[in-house]
ROZALUM-477038 format. One record per atom (N, C-alpha, C): x, y, z. Coordinates in steps of 0.2 Angstrom, whole numbers, plus 5000, padded with zeros to 4 digits. Each point is the difference from the previous one (the first is absolute). Layout:
N
XYZ
...
This chain:
375
515751984574
499749975001
499849965007
499449995001
499749935007
500049954998
500349975005
499849965000
499349975003
500049934997
499550005005
499949945008
499550025003
500349945008
499749954997
499949965006
499549945000
499649985005
499650014999
499549995010
500149925000
500249935004
500349974998
499449955005
499849934998
499649965006
500649985007
500650045000
500349995007
499750075004
500250034996
499650085005
499549995002
499649954997
499250055001
499849905005
500549984999
500049955007
500150005004
500250065002
500150035007
499550065004
499549974993
499450065006
499849955005
500049944998
499649945008
500550035005
500450015003
500150015004
500250105001
500050044995
499850095001
499450015005
500250025004
499650045005
499950075000
499450035002
499750064999
499950024997
499849994994
499649994995
499550034997
499449975006
499549984998
499750085003
499850024995
499450055003
499250005003
500050055003
499250015005
499549975000
499549955001
499349974995
499450044999
500350054996
499150044997
499549975001
499450055002
499549985001
499649974994
499550004998
499849994996
499350044997
500050034995
499450055002
500650114998
499750024993
500350075001
499850034999
500150064999
499550084996
500750004995
499150004993
500750034995
499850064997
500350024998
500250084998
499250024997
499749954993
499250025001
499749915002
499650005002
499249994998
500149964995
500149935000
499850004993
500649964997
500750035000
500449984995
500549945008
500549944992
500450005001
500850024998
500350005009
500850034995
500349935006
500850034995
500649945002
500450054997
500549984996
501050004997
499650065003
500950035002
500050084999
500750045000
500050054999
500850075000
500050065000
500349995004
500050115000
500250024998
499950064995
499950064996
500950015006
500549994998
500350055001
500950044996
500550025002
500250074996
500749945000
500350004994
500649964996
500649985003
499950035007
500549965006
499349975004
499849975000
499749955002
499450045005
500350035002
499450015007
499250044999
499749965003
499350024998
500050075002
499450044996
499950044999
499450025002
500250085009
499250005002
499650074997
499750004999
499450074998
499650025003
499450045003
499750015007
500149975004
500449995002
500049955007
500249925000
499949994993
499949905002
500449984991
499549954999
500649964996
499649974995
500449994996
499649994993
500349954997
499349944999
500149924997
499750024996
500149934995
499549974996
500049925000
499349995000
499849925001
499649984996
500249924998
499649974995
499149975003
499750044998
499549995003
499249994995
499649975000
499449974998
499350025003
499549984996
499649985004
499849935001
499550005009
500249955002
499649955000
500349964994
499649934995
499749935005
499649984999
499849945004
500749975003
500749984994
500449985000
500450044999
500350025006
500950035000
500550004996
499749905001
500950014993
499650024993
499650004998
499950024992
499950074999
500550075009
499950084998
500849994997
500649964997
500349994994
500050044996
499349954999
500050044992
499550034998
500050065007
499750104998
500350015004
500650005003
500350065002
500150074997
499950065007
500250034994
500550065005
500550025002
500150045002
499750065002
500350035007
499650045005
500350035005
500050074999
500450015004
499950045008
500249985005
500049995006
500350055006
499850015005
500550055005
499949985005
500350035009
500249995005
500250055001
499750035006
500450085004
500049925007
500150065006
500349995007
499549955004
499650014996
499249975006
499949944997
500349964994
500149965000
499449954994
499250065001
499849984992
500150034995
499849934994
500250014995
499550044994
499950024998
499850034996
500049974992
499550024994
500049964991
499950074997
500450034997
500050024996
499949994993
499749944998
500049994993
500649964996
499550024993
500749934997
500350084996
500649925001
500750055000
500250024992
499549964991
499950024997
499250014996
500250044994
499149975000
499849954997
499449984997
499749944998
500450004994
500149924996
500150014997
501050024996
500250045002
500550015000
500549974999
500249925007
500449984999
500149964998
500749944996
499549954991
499949915006
500050025002
499949935005
499249995001
499749944999
499449995003
500149995007
500650055004
499850005004
500450055003
500250025008
500850015000
500049995006
500949965003
500249995005
500850025000
500250015008
500350025003
500650034994
500450075007
500550004996
500450065003
500550075003
500050035001
499750094998
500450045008
499350074996
501050045000
500250054996
500450045001
499850095002
500450035004
499850064998
500850045000
499750034992
500950024998
500350085006
500650014999
500150035000
499550105004
499750024994
499550045001
499650005003
499649945003
499549995007
499649984996
499850024994
499449994997
499749944993
500749994997
499949944995
500149925004
499549974999
500249945000
500149944998
500549974999
500049954994
499649935006
499649954997
499749965002
500149944993
500349965006
500349934995
499549955002
499649954995
499649965001
500149944996
499449965003
500049944995
499350014996
499749974996
499749994994
499649934997
499550005005
500149894999
499750004996
499949944996
499850024991
499850044998
499550004994
499950064996
499450035000
499950064999
499250045002
499749964993
499649995002
499549984994
499849944998
500649985004
500349904995
499849965007
499849924998
500149975004
500350005005
499849975006
500450005008
500749984997
500650015001
500649955004
500450005005
500349995001
500450025005
500950034998
500050004991
500550055001
500150085003
500550004998
500050065007
500850054997
499950075000
500750044996
499950055007
500750024995
500150065006
500050084999
499750045001
500250064998
499950055004
499850094999
500350055004
499650074995
499449995001
499850095003
500250055002
500250084999
499950025004
499750084998
499950035007
499150035001
500450045006
499550045005
500250085003
499449955007
500650005004
499450005008
500450095004
499450014999
499950085007
499749985007
500050005002
499650025009
499850045002
499450025001
499650065000
499850035006
500249995007
500150005008
500049944999
499349955001
499949914999
499749974997
499850054993
500049964995
500250024991
500149924999
500749984994
499550024994
500750024994
499749994996
500649994995
499549894998
500750004995
499649984993
500650044996
499749974991
500550054996
499750044994
500449984996
500649934998
499749955000
500249974998
500549994992
500749985000
500350014993
499749915000
499849994992
500149944997
500349975001
499949925004
500349915000
500649994999
500550005002
500850004996
500249925002
500049954994
500249945002
500950005002
500049985005
500950005006
500249974997
500049924999
500449974996
499349944999
500349934995
499949954999
500249945001
499549935007
500649935000
500350014990
500449955003
500550004992
500049915001
499650005003
500249895000
500749974999
500450045003
500650005002
500349995004
500050045006
500250005004
499550015007
499250034995
499349995006
499349964994
499849985002
499349954997
499850054999
499250034992
499650035001
499449975003
500150045005
499149965004
499550024995
499949964997
499049994994
499749975001
500149965007
499549965001
499050005000
499949955000
499450004999
499749985005
500349935001
499849965007
500149975006
499950035008
500450005003
500549915000
500549995003
500149975000
500249985007
500249965004
499649965008
500750085003
500549974999
500750055002
499950085000
499650014994
499950075001
500050044991
500050064999
499950014995
500750034997
500549994994
500350044997
500250075005
500550044998
499950075007
500550034995
499850074997
500350034997
499750085000
499950025009
499650055003
500150045008
499850055002
500350035004
500750054997
500050044995
500750025000
499850085010
501049995000
499950035006
500550074998
500350044999
500450075000
500649975006
500449994996
500650065008
500749994997
500150065002
500650074999
500449975005
500849995001
500549994998
500250064999
499950025010
500750044999
500850015003
500249954998
500749984999
500250064992
499749964995
500150034992
499350055000
499449995001
499550034998
499849964992
499949955001
500049934996
499150015003
499749994995
499149995000
499949914997
499849975006
499749934997
499349985002
499749964997
499549985003
499949905000
500050025003
499949925006
499249994996
499749905002
499549954997
500049955002
499349984999
499949935001
500249954995
500449965001
499849984993
500349925002
500249954994
500249944998
500449994998
500649934998
500549984997
499749984994
500050064993
500049964995
500949955000
500650005002
500549934998
499649935002
499550005007
500249965003
499349964997
499749954998
499449965004
499949975004
500350005005
499649985007
499250045001
499549955001
499550045002
500050075004
500249985007
500350065003
500650034999
499950074997
500850014999
499750095000
499850035008
499950074999
500850025001
500050074996
500550044998
499450115005
501049985001
499850125002
500350004993
499750024995
500350074994
500050055001
500450064996
500350035000
500150054993
499950044999
499850034995
500850055002
500350054996
500450085001
499750024996
500450085000
499750044998
500950024997
499750014992
500949994996
499850044993
500650054997
500050024995
499150024996
499650045005
499250004998
499649985000
500149945004
499349925002
500349965001
499649975004
500149955007
499849944995
500949965001
499849944999
500349955003
499849935002
500149965004
500650005001
500249985008
500649975002
500049915003
500249975003
499849905001
499950045008
499549975003
499749985004
500650035007
499750015007
500350025005
500149945002
499549965002
499749955005
499849924997
500049964995
499849924999
499649975008
499849964995
499449965008
500149954997
500349974997
499949954993
499849925005
499649974999
499849945004
500050035007
499850055002
499850055006
499450005003
499950074998
499350004997
499750054991
499750025000
499450004993
500150065000
499750055007
499950084997
500550045005
500450045000
500250045004
499750084998
499650005006
499350084995
500350075003
499550044995
500150055005
500950045002
500349984998
500950015001
500250065001
500350035005
500050064999
500750035004
500350055000
500850005002
499950105009
500349965004
499950095004
500949965004
500150055000
500850035005
499750025005
500749975002
499950005008
500850015001
500150045004
500949995002
500449994996
500050044995
500549954994
499949964997
499449935000
500149935001
499350014992
499849954996
499650004995
499649925001
499650035004
499449945000
499250004997
500349934998
499349964992
499449995006
499550035001
499449955002
499949994995
499349945000
499549964997
499550005004
499349964996
499849985004
499949914999
499849925003
499749974994
499349955004
499949964998
499649955005
500249955000
499949945004
500149985006
500149924992
499550014997
499649944995
500350024993
500450075000
500649984992
500549985002
500349985007
500649954999
500249964996
500449955000
500049974998
499849925001
499749944997
500149955005
500349965002
499949995012
500749965002
500250075002
499650084999
500350055007
499450025003
500350015008
499350035005
500150074999
500050034998
499950105002
499450024999
500550085005
499050045005
499850054990
499549995002
499750084995
500050055004
500650044998
500650085002
500150014993
500250055007
500850074997
500549984999
500550004994
500549974999
500650054999
500649975001
500550064998
500849964998
500250054997
501050005000
500050075001
500849994999
500450085004
500449974997
500750074996
500550024998
500250045003
500850024994
500350085005
499950034995
499949984991
500050024997
499349974995
499650034992
499750005000
500049944993
500950015000
500249934995
500149935007
499950025004
500049945006
500749975001
500249965002
499449925002
499549995004
499650034998
499350005005
500149895004
499950045007
499849955005
499349985004
499749974999
499349975004
500250045006
499550045001
499950045009
499749955006
500550005003
500049965006
500449934999
500349994994
500249954997
499349934997
499450015002
499449984995
499850034997
500050044999
499650064995
499350055005
499749935005
499550025004
500050095005
499650035000
500050065001
499549985005
499150014996
499650015005
499249945000
499949965002
499549964996
499549985006
499449994995
499549995004
500049955003
499650025009
500249925006
499549944997
500349965003
499849914998
499350005002
499750035005
499650015001
499450004996
500050074994
499850024993
500450014994
500249964999
500649984993
499650064993
499350025000
500050034997
499850095002
500150025004
499750045002
499950084996
500650024995
500450044998
500349994995
500250054996
500649984993
500150064999
500550024995
499950064996
500350045004
500749995005
500350045003
500650094996
500150055002
500250054997
500450045003
500349985001
500850045007
500250084997
499950035003
499850084998
500950015003
500150064996
500850025004
500350005007
499450025004
500150035006
499949915005
499949944998
500049965000
499349955004
499350044997
499749995001
499349944996
499849975002
499849934991
499349995000
499550014997
499350024998
499849934999
499649975001
499849944996
499350034999
499749924997
499150005001
499649955003
499749995004
499749965002
499749934996
500449974997
500049924998
499049985003
500449935000
499249965005
500549995006
499650065004
500349975006
499349975004
500449995009
499749955001
499549934998
500549984996
500149924997
500749985004
499649935005
500749995004
500149924992
500650004999
500249944997
499749954998
499549965008
499649954998
499450034995
500050034996
499350074998
500150014992
500649994999
500150014996
499749974993
499849935003
499649984994
499250044998
500050025006
499350044997
499950064996
500650024998
500050054997
500149964993
499749954999
500049974989
499250045000
499850005003
499050035002
499950065000
499650044995
500050044996
499950065007
499449995002
499650035004
500650025009
500449934999
500449995007
500550095000
500549964991
500350075000
499950075002
499350014995
499450074999
500250045009
500049935006
499950045005
500449995007
500949974996
500350025002
500450054998
500150034996
500350034995
500250055003
500650045000
499950085005
500050024992
500449994999
499850084993
500150085001
500450015007
500350085002
500549995004
500650075000
500750005002
499949965006
500349985003
500449995006
500550035002
500050005006
500250045005
500650024999
500350065000
500949985001
500649995006
500449944995
500649995005
500550054999
500349985002
500950035005
500649934997
500450024995
500649965001
500550045003
500449975001
500850025003
500649974997
500550034998
500549974994
500350025005
500449914998
501050035003
500249944995
500250024995
500649984999
499649964991
500449955003
499549934997
499449995005
500150025002
499049955005
499550075000
499849985000
499250025001
499549985004
499950055003
499450005007
499050015000
499949965002
499450045004
500050055004
499950074998
500050025008
499850025003
500250005008
499349975005
499850095004
């Protein structure tokens, strides 16, 4: 049984003197795979060992996508999962919706992970069903998996033959808060989303990590990284891997990367999700352990790996780290300086400033409990 690690105020306080984590400035504007669509959260097709799958000389990624609304913040209410790919030329291609219309049980589709099984054809796609199809829009979140087939003929993908989505686990109200709000509070919605598959090579145990909140805490800021384990023929809830009670309300898109026999647990969070009295940047954070059961300790002593630069604090978000240490994110609001953040309260300015496209990859350098930006 794992012991829950605490991400503490003391650790986060060290960010004030940490150097070398700021990412380069992104230029405003970017080319999107398909005109008229916004793209954001992403995850690669990987094998069960976490290696990014290459087919036809390309890596294959799922993004959340939506038509370009007048207000880009409305995209979360109509999100669909789309298949994309990128080759050595650095050009993204869009390959359409991952699932057929009306197939998934939510009113929209939110983030997850995709695993290509040992036969090289069968894909297990873990995803979040947000709301319920045919019902009024809510922030209810449930975790599902559907199994289908993924084949690439030359550079043309064939994705389909999906099985009926199966709910993995449900929030129990004891360990994990039931995420079913109808109105978003100022500190962010409760979470039960972002299922990320991980198989531990030490013993073959299978896990799903997810974004959640601590049901046992009545603190308004009580984010955790949840965990489920496959045993006795089904998925079972386990205690969280990490808790950030009184520190941060959303530890989003958690995923584990193995490097040099160490376990690196990554997540993303936004500066506005830290508790009152804490100043920390929107960025990529991580803990490291010698084994899945922990103990987990903050990378770089603080947890911070990479952050938006102070000159552009909301330029990118949702960082995903691949097995070879490359990191992808999406362009959020590049070019918006701190003194201009209040302009984003205007819908028109949000639309003009929103990137809605993949950001450039960057590379990490791993050295035990330290991770730095590779130069």
